[in-house]
C-alpha positions in Angstrom: -51.1 -78.5 -239.2 -50.2 -80.1 -236.0 -53.1 -80.4 -233.7 -53.9 -82.6 -230.7 -53.0 -83.5 -227.2 -49.5 -85.2 -227.0 -47.6 -87.0 -224.2 -45.2 -84.1 -224.1 -47.8 -81.5 -223.0 -46.6 -79.7 -219.9 -48.3 -80.3 -216.5 -48.4 -78.4 -213.3 -48.4 -80.6 -210.2 -47.8 -77.9 -207.4 -47.2 -74.3 -207.0 -45.2 -73.2 -203.9 -46.2 -71.0 -202.2 -49.8 -71.2 -203.0 -50.3 -67.6 -201.8 -49.0 -64.6 -203.8 -49.2 -61.1 -202.5 -50.5 -58.5 -204.9 -48.1 -55.7 -205.6 -45.1 -57.8 -204.3 -42.4 -60.1 -205.7 -42.3 -63.7 -204.6 -40.0 -66.6 -205.3 -42.2 -69.5 -206.7 -41.4 -73.0 -207.4 -43.6 -74.9 -210.0 -43.2 -78.6 -210.0 -44.6 -80.6 -212.9 -43.6 -82.5 -216.0 -42.4 -81.9 -219.5 -41.0 -78.4 -218.9 -38.3 -79.2 -221.5 -35.7 -76.8 -220.0 -33.0 -77.2 -222.5 -35.2 -77.5 -225.5 -37.6 -74.5 -224.9 -38.1 -73.3 -221.2 -41.6 -73.3 -219.9 -43.5 -70.0 -219.9 -46.5 -68.9 -217.8 -49.9 -67.5 -218.7 -52.2 -66.0 -216.1 -55.8 -64.7 -216.2 -54.8 -61.4 -214.4 -51.6 -59.3 -215.0 -48.4 -60.8 -213.5 -44.7 -61.1 -214.5 -42.9 -64.4 -214.3 -39.1 -64.4 -214.6 -37.2 -67.7 -214.7 -34.4 -67.7 -212.1 -31.5 -69.1 -214.0 -29.3 -69.5 -210.9 -31.7 -72.0 -209.4 -31.9 -75.8 -209.9 -34.3 -75.8 -212.8 -35.0 -79.1 -214.4 -37.6 -80.7 -216.7 -39.7 -81.3 -213.6 -39.4 -78.0 -211.7 -38.8 -74.3 -212.5 -38.1 -71.4 -210.2 -39.5 -68.0 -210.9 -39.6 -64.5 -209.5 -43.2 -63.5 -209.7 -44.6 -60.1 -209.5 -48.4 -59.8 -209.2 -49.9 -56.4 -210.2 -51.2 -54.5 -207.2 -54.7 -54.1 -208.6 -55.4 -57.8 -209.2 -58.6 -58.7 -207.5 -58.4 -60.8 -204.3 -59.1 -64.5 -205.0 -57.9 -67.3 -207.2 -55.2 -66.6 -209.9 -55.4 -69.2 -212.8 -51.9 -70.3 -213.9 -51.1 -72.3 -217.1 -47.7 -73.4 -218.2 -46.9 -73.5 -221.9 -44.2 -74.4 -224.3 -44.2 -75.4 -228.0 -45.6 -78.8 -227.0 -48.8 -77.6 -225.5 -50.6 -75.8 -222.7 -51.1 -77.2 -219.2 -54.4 -77.5 -217.4 -55.1 -74.5 -215.2 -53.8 -74.5 -211.6 -54.8 -72.0 -209.0 -53.0 -69.8 -206.4 -54.5 -67.3 -203.9 -53.8 -63.5 -204.5 -54.5 -60.7 -202.1 -53.1 -57.6 -200.7 -53.5 -58.9 -197.1 -51.0 -61.5 -196.1 -51.7 -65.1 -195.9 -49.6 -68.2 -194.9 -49.2 -71.3 -197.1 -49.0 -74.8 -195.6 -49.6 -78.4 -196.4 -51.7 -80.8 -194.2 -50.3 -83.7 -192.2 -52.1 -87.0 -191.5 -51.7 -86.9 -187.7 -51.1 -83.2 -186.8 -53.2 -80.1 -187.2 -51.5 -77.0 -188.7 -51.2 -74.2 -186.1 -51.4 -70.5 -186.9 -50.9 -67.8 -184.3 -52.1 -64.2 -184.6 -52.4 -61.1 -182.4 -56.0 -59.6 -181.9 -57.6 -56.8 -180.0 -61.0 -56.7 -178.4 -63.4 -54.9 -180.7 -61.3 -55.5 -183.9 -63.4 -57.7 -186.2 -61.4 -60.1 -188.2 -62.0 -62.7 -190.9 -60.4 -66.1 -190.3 -60.4 -68.2 -193.4 -58.7 -71.0 -195.3 -58.2 -71.3 -199.0 -57.9 -74.7 -200.4 -61.1 -76.1 -201.9 -61.6 -72.8 -203.6 -58.1 -73.3 -205.2 -59.5 -76.5 -206.8 -57.8 -78.9 -204.2 -59.6 -82.0 -203.2 -59.9 -81.0 -199.5 -62.4 -80.8 -196.7 -60.7 -78.7 -193.9 -61.9 -77.7 -190.5 -60.6 -75.0 -188.3 -60.7 -74.5 -184.5 -60.1 -71.1 -182.8 -58.3 -71.0 -179.4 -58.2 -68.1 -177.0 -54.9 -66.8 -175.5 -55.3 -69.2 -172.7 -55.4 -72.1 -175.1 -59.1 -72.8 -174.5 -61.3 -73.7 -177.7 -63.7 -70.9 -178.8 -65.3 -72.2 -182.0 -65.0 -74.9 -184.5 -65.7 -74.0 -188.2 -66.4 -76.6 -190.8 -68.3 -76.2 -194.1 -69.7 -72.8 -195.3 -72.9 -72.3 -197.3 -71.0 -69.7 -199.3 -67.4 -70.9 -199.4 -68.0 -74.7 -199.6 -65.6 -76.9 -197.6 -63.2 -74.0 -196.9 -63.6 -72.8 -193.3 -64.6 -69.1 -193.0 -65.7 -67.1 -190.0 -66.1 -63.4 -188.9 -64.4 -63.4 -185.6 -64.9 -60.9 -182.7 -62.0 -61.4 -180.2 -63.4 -61.3 -176.7 -60.0 -59.9 -175.3 -56.7 -58.7 -176.3 -54.0 -61.3 -176.8 -52.5 -64.0 -178.9 -55.0 -66.3 -180.5 -54.4 -69.6 -182.5 -56.0 -71.6 -185.2 -55.7 -75.3 -185.7 -56.5 -76.6 -189.2 -56.7 -80.1 -190.4 -58.4 -82.2 -193.2 -61.5 -84.0 -191.6 -60.1 -87.3 -192.9 -56.6 -86.3 -191.8 -55.3 -86.6 -195.4 -51.7 -85.3 -195.9 -50.0 -83.2 -198.4 -53.1 -81.1 -199.2 -52.0 -77.5 -200.1 -53.8 -74.7 -198.4 -53.3 -71.2 -197.1 -54.7 -69.5 -194.0 -55.5 -65.8 -193.7 -56.5 -63.5 -190.8 -57.5 -60.1 -192.1 -59.7 -57.1 -191.2 -63.4 -57.6 -191.8 -64.6 -55.1 -194.4 -68.2 -54.2 -194.1 -70.0 -54.2 -197.5 -71.3 -50.7 -198.6 -73.8 -51.9 -201.2 -75.8 -49.6 -203.4 -79.4 -49.8 -202.2 -80.6 -49.9 -205.8 -78.6 -53.0 -206.6 -78.7 -55.1 -203.3 -82.0 -56.6 -202.2 -83.1 -59.0 -199.4 -85.3 -61.9 -199.8 -88.2 -62.0 -200.6 -88.6 -59.0 -203.1 -90.5 -58.0 -206.2 -89.0 -56.0 -209.1 -91.1 -54.2 -211.6 -89.9 -54.4 -215.3 -91.1 -52.3 -218.2 -90.6 -54.7 -221.1 -91.4 -54.6 -224.8 -92.6 -57.4 -227.1 -89.8 -59.4 -228.6 -87.1 -58.4 -226.1 -85.0 -61.2 -224.7 -84.9 -60.9 -220.9 -82.0 -62.5 -219.0 -81.7 -62.4 -215.3 -78.4 -63.6 -214.0 -78.1 -64.4 -210.1 -74.9 -62.9 -208.7 -75.5 -63.7 -205.0 -72.3 -65.8 -204.5 -70.3 -62.6 -205.2 -71.9 -61.0 -202.1 -70.9 -63.9 -199.9 -74.6 -64.6 -199.3 -76.0 -68.2 -198.8 -79.3 -67.3 -200.6 -80.4 -69.7 -203.2 -82.6 -67.7 -205.6 -86.0 -68.8 -206.7 -87.0 -66.3 -209.5 -90.5 -66.1 -211.0 -91.5 -63.8 -213.9 -95.2 -62.7 -213.9 -96.8 -61.1 -217.0 -99.0 -58.0 -216.7 -102.1 -58.8 -214.8 -101.4 -62.5 -215.4 -99.7 -65.6 -214.1 -96.2 -66.8 -214.1 -94.5 -67.3 -217.5 -91.0 -68.2 -216.5 -89.2 -69.7 -213.5 -85.6 -70.3 -212.4 -84.2 -71.8 -209.3 -84.7 -75.6 -208.6 -81.6 -75.9 -206.4 -79.5 -77.7 -209.1 -77.5 -74.6 -210.0 -76.8 -71.3 -208.5 -75.3 -69.8 -211.6 -77.8 -70.3 -214.5 -80.0 -67.4 -215.6 -83.7 -67.0 -216.1 -84.4 -66.4 -219.8 -87.6 -65.4 -221.6 -88.6 -63.8 -224.8 -91.2 -61.3 -223.9 -94.6 -62.0 -225.6 -96.1 -58.5 -225.4 -95.5 -54.9 -224.1 -96.3 -54.3 -220.4 -95.2 -54.0 -216.8 -93.9 -57.4 -215.7 -93.1 -58.4 -212.1 -90.0 -60.4 -211.2 -90.5 -62.1 -207.8 -87.3 -63.3 -206.1 -87.3 -65.4 -202.9 -85.0 -68.0 -201.2 -85.5 -71.5 -202.3 -85.6 -72.5 -198.6 -88.0 -69.6 -197.7 -85.3 -67.8 -195.7 -86.1 -64.1 -195.2 -83.6 -61.1 -195.1 -80.8 -62.8 -197.1 -78.9 -60.4 -199.3 -79.1 -60.9 -203.0 -78.1 -59.4 -206.3 -79.2 -60.1 -209.9 -78.0 -58.7 -213.3 -81.1 -57.9 -215.3 -80.5 -57.3 -219.0 -82.3 -57.1 -222.3 -79.0 -56.9 -224.1 -77.7 -60.4 -223.4 -77.7 -62.8 -226.4 -80.5 -65.4 -226.6 -77.9 -68.1 -227.3 -74.8 -69.7 -225.7 -71.7 -70.8 -227.7 -68.9 -73.1 -227.0 -66.1 -75.0 -228.7 -66.8 -78.8 -229.3 -63.2 -80.1 -229.4 -61.8 -81.6 -226.3 -58.8 -79.2 -226.1 -58.4 -75.4 -225.9 -55.0 -75.2 -227.5 -53.9 -75.8 -231.1 -50.3 -76.4 -232.3 -49.8 -74.9 -235.8 -47.4 -73.0 -238.0 -47.3 -69.5 -239.6 -49.6 -69.2 -242.6 -51.5 -72.4 -241.9 -55.2 -73.0 -241.4 -56.9 -74.3 -238.4 -60.4 -75.7 -238.2 -62.5 -75.3 -235.0 -66.0 -76.5 -234.5 -68.4 -74.3 -232.6 -71.8 -75.4 -231.2 -74.8 -73.3 -230.0 -77.5 -73.6 -227.4 -80.5 -71.5 -228.5 -82.9 -69.8 -226.3 -86.0 -68.9 -228.4 -83.9 -67.8 -231.4 -83.5 -69.9 -234.5 -81.7 -67.5 -236.8 -78.1 -67.3 -238.1 -75.1 -66.6 -235.8 -71.7 -65.3 -237.1 -68.6 -66.4 -235.3 -65.9 -63.7 -235.1 -62.4 -63.2 -233.8 -60.6 -60.0 -232.9 -57.3 -61.6 -234.0 -57.8 -64.0 -237.0 -59.5 -63.9 -240.4 -62.2 -66.6 -240.5 -64.0 -68.5 -243.3 -67.1 -70.6 -243.1 -67.9 -69.0 -239.7 -71.8 -68.8 -239.8 -74.1 -71.2 -237.9 -77.0 -71.3 -240.2 -80.6 -70.9 -239.3 -81.8 -73.7 -237.0 -78.4 -75.3 -237.1 -76.5 -76.4 -234.0 -72.9 -76.1 -235.0 -70.3 -75.1 -237.7 -66.7 -75.9 -238.5 -65.0 -72.6 -239.0 -61.6 -72.2 -240.8 -59.1 -69.8 -239.2 -56.1 -68.3 -241.1 -52.9 -68.1 -239.0 -50.8 -65.0 -239.8 -47.5 -65.5 -241.6 -45.8 -63.5 -238.9 -46.8 -64.1 -235.3 -45.6 -64.5 -231.7 -45.2 -68.1 -230.6 -48.3 -67.9 -228.4 -51.5 -66.1 -229.4 -54.2 -66.2 -226.7 -57.6 -65.0 -227.9 -61.3 -65.5 -227.4 -64.1 -65.8 -230.1 -67.6 -64.4 -229.9 -70.9 -65.0 -231.7 -73.0 -62.2 -233.2 -76.6 -62.0 -234.4 -78.8 -59.1 -235.5 -82.4 -59.5 -234.4 -85.1 -56.9 -235.0 -82.5 -54.3 -235.5 -80.6 -55.0 -232.4 -77.1 -56.7 -232.3 -76.6 -59.4 -229.8 -73.1 -60.7 -228.9 -71.7 -63.3 -226.5 -68.3 -65.0 -225.9 -67.6 -68.6 -226.9 -66.8 -70.6 -223.7 -64.3 -73.5 -223.5 -66.1 -75.4 -220.6 -65.7 -78.8 -222.4 -61.9 -78.9 -222.4 -62.0 -77.5 -218.9 -64.0 -80.5 -217.8 -60.8 -82.4 -218.4 -59.5 -80.7 -215.2 -61.1 -81.9 -211.9 -63.1 -79.1 -210.5 -63.6 -79.2 -206.7 -64.8 -75.6 -206.5 -68.1 -74.1 -207.7 -66.8 -72.3 -210.8 -63.7 -71.2 -212.6 -62.5 -67.6 -211.9 -63.0 -64.9 -214.5 -60.8 -65.1 -217.6 -60.4 -68.8 -217.8 -63.2 -70.1 -219.8 -63.3 -68.6 -223.3 -59.6 -68.4 -223.9 -58.1 -70.5 -226.7 -54.3 -70.8 -227.2 -52.6 -71.0 -230.5 -49.0 -72.3 -230.2 -47.3 -71.2 -233.5 -44.1 -73.2 -234.3 -41.5 -71.8 -236.7 -37.8 -72.2 -237.1 -37.2 -68.9 -235.3 -39.4 -69.8 -232.3 -37.9 -73.3 -232.0 -34.4 -71.9 -232.0 -35.0 -69.0 -229.7 
């Protein structure tokens, strides 16, 4: 079995343009290293549906490839994770911005702000925003809005929701051509970004799902249930930092989440007895009227699983075995956990009672495509109820500098198996 990082692993340095319109075709240049054009051309994996066709008439080299890229029309607006692979390995993820509304890609200069012009009408609410830090770029951009006469209207810097990417809902005071000037606050050059001016879409939230701080939620819970409350406020575009307190029936607080260190970790508690519990939700800074959303579940597994190896790809051959170590973080559950795969047969894949990890053995099929991308999940039966959770790959993703809050959906949890055979090497 061939396993491990090698010097020949492909690497993505830049993707140009950094904006891809959903439902359209775009010519894209990817610059990087170890693309091995003559040996085995680079191929592309993304976390949402897309088609990448190598343009053979372009100047493709071991350091750059040109593609015609078609993004599915229903891909959600936001970051698209892109990883290059060949039979040497899989690159770290890079990101591009995808949306149905047009955006303009640009790179910063060290002495000149980037200027973007747009037409606007009075009464037409618009969103003016920049995507860079949210695409994992080491950037801190600021944006100035100018009216049709060239007078400055507003300067936008950091956002409580979008980090260091400027974002503003803009109400044009008159018809005319407006402009934006964008620069890095330290005037650093060659930072990739894109700017977008699009119609403001008013949220139409379900009143049963969206609350405003502070609020209390009554929960009818049973003894032995595992309660998990996951904050989802960032998805609303709200700056609320949730403080969540769980109070038992006619009693005091038994669980708390929300110390300001993380916006993404859930409140977890195994319920000690039947009764009507109360979940009190407020803003950590005591701000009132901020929208929030939480996902309340008694189905979520009382454990978290992750791979322990420093990589999320494995280079192997048909019919071989691959060993992967899985570790668990337990939340008031000490019993056995079985690791499963929708693709592979697995042996020795049970984390025993009170144990923290296991090294499972995976059997590679004798016939297979050169790349298999899959995820693993852990399963346990507790008091007649089956709990299941996906194994994440946060540890190898830590090898990629992360300038944004979190990876987009479909990145963590994926493990890549590069299966080398005479046929795949020659094709």
